[in-house]
Each structure stands twice: as structure tokens, then as C-alpha cells.
N, C-alpha and C positions, 0 to 999 in steps of 0.2 A: 861161376866166376871166381877166380882165385882171390884170397884175402889181400894179396899184394896189389891186385888191380882194383879191388873194391874200395880200399882205403882212400886213394886219391879221388875216386868217384864220389864218395860220400862228402869229402871236403869240398869238392867242386859243387855238388848239389847244394850244400849249405850256403856257399857264396852266391850261387845262382839265385836261391830263394830271396836273399837280400837284394841282389841287383834287380831281379824281376819286379819286386815290389816297388823299389825306388823308381824304376822306369815308368810305372803307372801312377806314381805319386802326383798329386796336383801341385801346381805351381802357385805363384802369388802375383797379383797385379801390382803390388807394392813391395817388391823384394827388399829386404834389409841388406845393406852392404856389409861385407865381412869386416869385423873390427881389425884395426892395424895389429900386426904382430909385435909383441914386446921386443923381440930380438930377432929380426929377420935373417941375421947373419949366423945364427946358431946352426952349426953343421948337423945337428940331430933333428932339425925340423923336417917334416915330410915335404917332399917336393910338391905334393898336391896342394899344400897350404900356400905355396909361393905362386904356382901357376894359376890357381883359382882366383887370385887377387889381381891378375892382369886382365883388365877390361877391354883392351884394344890389342890388335896384332902389332908385332914389331914392324918398323919401317924397312923397306927394301924388297928385293925380289923374293919370290917363294923359294923356300929352302927346307927340304925334308931331312930330318936328322934322326937316326936310330930306327927302332922297330915299332910295330903297332902297339906294343905293350910297354915300351921303354924308349920314349923319344919325345920330340917336340917339332914344331914347325915355325919357321920365320916367314914373315910376309904372307900370312894366311889371308884368304879372301872371305868376306862375309856373304852368306847366302841371303839374297833379298827376301824380305818377309812375305812378299806377295808376288804372284805372277799370274799369267792367264790360266795356268794349269797346276799351280801349287800354292800352298800356304805353309808357313813354318809354325810349329807348335812349341809350347813351353818356353816362351820368350824369356822368362825370368831366369832360366838356366844360363843364358848367354853362351850356348854351345852350337851356334849355327855358323861356325867358321871352318874352312877347310882349304885344301890345295885348290888353286884355280881350276885344275882339270877335274876335280871332284865336283865343284860347283857347276861347271859346264855340263858334266855328265848328268847331274840331277835335273837340270833344265831340259836337256835333250830327252831324258826318260819321261818327264812330265808331258812333253809335247807328243812323243811317240806313243805313249800309253793312251793318250786321249784319242789319237788317230786310229791306232790298231784295235784297241779294246773298248773304245767308247767310254774310257775312264774319265769321270768328271774332273779329276785332278788328284794329285798326290799330297798327302800330309807328311811333311818332313819333320822327323824327330831329331835326335842328337847327331851332330857331325863331330865337332870338336870345339875345344876352348880357343880363345883368340890366339894363344901361342902353343896350343896343344898341351902336351904333358899330362900327367895323371890328374884325374878329377877327384873331387871330394866324395863323390857318390856315383854309383850306377854302372861304371865301366872299368874294366882293366885295360881294354884297348882304346880306340878312338884318340890316340895320342899324337898322330902325325898328319892328321888332316886327310887321310885316305880311307876312312871308315865312315859310313853313314847309315842311320836307321830310317827306314821308310815305313810308315804305318800301312797296314793292310786294310784299314778303314778308308773307303773312298772319300774324297773331299766333298763336303756339302756344296750345293749349288749356290752358295752365297759367301760373302766375306765374313769370316768368323770374327767375333769380338775378342778383345783381349781377355776377357773373363773366360770365354769358351776355350780359348787356346790353352789356358792354364788349368781348366777344370774338366774338360771333356776327356773321357776315357776311350782308349782304343778298344775295338771289338775283338774278343777272343775267337779265333778261327778253328780251334781244335775241340773235338768232342770231349765230353766230360771224362770218358774212360781213357782218353789220350791215345786211342788206337787209330783214329782217322780224323779227317776234317769234319767240321759241322756243316752239312750240306745246306743248312738254312742261311748261312752267311758266306761261305766260300763258293765262288762262282767261276765260270769260264774266264771271266774278266781277270780274276786273280792270276790264272795260269798265263794269260797273255802279258800281263804286266811283269811277272817274274821272268818270262821268256825275253821280253824286251830288255830288261836289265841285264840278264845273263849274256845276251848277244852283243853287249858293248865290249869292244876289244880290250879296253883298259881294265875291265873287271876281271879279277882273278877268282874270287869266291863270293858266293851269296849264302848266308847262313839262314836256315829256316828250321822250324820244328820238324822232327822226323815224320809226323803225320802229314805235314804239308808236302814234304819230299815224296812220300808214298803216293799222295794224290796226284802230284805232278807226273810221276812215273806212269800212273794209270791213265791220265787224261791228255798228255802231250801228243800232238799229231804232227805228221810230216817230219821235217828235220828235227831230230831230237838231240843233236850234238850238244846243245846248250845245257842239257841236264847235268853234264859233267861238272859244271861250275856250282851247281846247287848242292850244298853240303848240309846234312842234318847236324843240329847242335842243340844243346840244352836251351830251354826257353824258346824265344822267337816264335811264339804262338799268336802274337797280335801285331808283329812287325817283321820285316826282313832286314838283314844287315848286309849292305854292300861293302866289299873290300876291294880296293883297286890295287893294281901292281905298282911298284915303284915307278915314278915317271922316268922317261928317258933322260939319261945324263945325271940322274940324282945319285951321285956316288956315295953320299952319306946315308942313304936310305937302305935299311936292312929288310928285304922282303922275305916272303915265304917261298919254299919250293913249290913248283907247280904240282897240282893234284893229278891223279890218273885221268885219262881222257875218256874212259868208259862212262856209261850213263849213271852207274851207281844204283841201278834199280833191281839188281838180282836179290832174291830173298836173303842170301847170305850178307849182302851189303847193309840190309836194314834190320836184320835179326837182333843185333845187339841193342838197338834203340828201343825195341819193343820187349826186351827181356824184363822179367819181374824185378830184377835188381835195379834197373834204370827207372821203370815206371813206378815202382813202389819201394824206394830205397829205405832201408832201416836206419834209424838214427845211430850215430856212432856211440860207443859206450861212454866216451867223454867228449864234450864239445871241443872242436879243434881250437887250438890257441891262435889268436889273430897274429899275423905276421907284422913286424914293425914296418911302418910306411917307408917306401923308397925315398932316399934322400937325394938332394941335387948332386952330391958327389958320386952317387951310384948310377947316375944317368950319363949319356954321352957328354963329353966335355964341352962340346959346342953349344949345348942347351943352356949353359950358364950365360953365354953371350946373348942368346935369344931372349932369355929372361930379363936381362938388364938393358937391352937395347931400347932406344927411344920408340915412342908410340907412332904408329902410322896415323895419318890424318883420318878422322872418323868420316 
């Protein structure tokens, strides 16, 4: 691998390590509110500080603004904490808000996975903040209500307590050597749940660990066209990440180009992810300097209106 390509990889791996740890961090049953900002109108304040302090969505219809990594959402919908086939985790983060189409998709997936795979139910991780935008920890994306993390751990056959939702850890699905899934925990049911998610028309990409993609390529039967939506990405070894397309008519939403329609299962498609440079990255000579946080002025202009709009009714 060329030094030019390796440098951003190392930076990304450094950021990933922090994000992965945060995603497994335990929450709190008595979260402390963020203190008020001394000068919220200071133009140098990171937008993440502003959006993290909004506890409710803005009133009005759902409106996606910007991109997955630089944007916000007005009129977001809250994912109910409990359903027949789902439960929301890490309630203290207050990140179970998304576009109404995403909330509907998660509910459909929970029901379909129960029917098709005998899945007891899904555990829902982060979707987004009440008004989207950058978060204080854990994600670069999840900013416009069209991303959602679903744990690969099946839902227990009982209602989890608040303490369990904050302290329970997701199960690692990848073998210690990172070359394949752990057959003791990854099952045919996982294949069917991921298939059901990928077959949703509104889904554009699903991010999983490369070892999980490798297993899906090996185990998928019948119609395999859905495999084209499954994309290997760093981390994602205990959950999968659903990314939806921009909703119809959402002119302010900046989506991604469609990925190739082939299965992505050829050895050449996966070789990079199992290279030594990716599996065993060497630390950079000097720690990368953290980038200054994105400010509100650097976000789409309409996000300022979303930030300052009145609260929707809880």
C-alpha cells in the first residue's frame, strides 16, 4: 500500500478506535444534563455543543438538510422505546430520533426478522439526536436521521430494565484474528436479518465488518442481489449500520452515489480489508492532530433555523 493511501487509513483507524470504544461505553440511569454554554452565540463554538443541548425535535414536518456527515433534521420522529419485536438501548444518549421513514423501516425490519428468521427481536442503537447534527461522541455520520445502528445481539425474551439498557454490552461477532466471523455466536439468523434489512427499497447501504461481509458471501442462498448493498467498513463487528437514501422530494438532502450492483464477493473485492496494513495497522510516527470541531456557520445555512426553532410537543 502506498504511503499516500496509508496515511489517511491510519488517521481513520485512530478515529475508529475512539468511536468503537464509545459505542460500547455504558450509559447512566441518571444522566447529568449538559451545563449551559457561557456564550452560545460565540461563532467558534462547535456545532456539536449546540445540537447536543437540544432535547426535543423542532416542530413542523420532517425536513432533511445536508449530508450524512454535515447536516441536520427538522421535525424528527422518536423511535418508541419498546415494541413487540424491538427495544431501544442506551436511553441516556437521547439518540433515538430519525426521519419518519427510518422509524417505519426499523419497525418493519423488527417484524420481518421475527417472521423470517425467528429473530426474537432487535436491539436498536443510535439513530440520531432530536435535531440531528454532529454529536459530542461516537459518530461522524448519523446527522440527518437516515442512519441507524442495529445490534447484532438478539433481543432477550423479556423487557430489559433501564439499568440493563445502559450497561449491557453487544456481542462481538468477529473472530479474534479478524479473518472471519465467530461461529459460536454468528448464525443463519444473522444472515436472514441482514438480508431483510438490505431488501428494504429505501436502504442504500448497510455497513458491516469485512469478516461479516465475507460470511454473507459464503452463506447467502437463492437471490443474492441484496449483497450489493452490504459494504465492508471499519468496526461494525457487533452491530450493523443502516443508511437510507434521501427521501423522495427532499431537495435539501445530499445523498451518496449508488454503489455498484455486483455482489462485491470476489476475492479482489475483499482483499484490501484483510491486508496486513488494515488488520494490523502500525501507529503513525506522530499522533494525528485533532481537527477543530465543525461550527454552525460551516453547516448548511438552514440548520441554524432548525437549531433555533420551537420544540415539538413531547
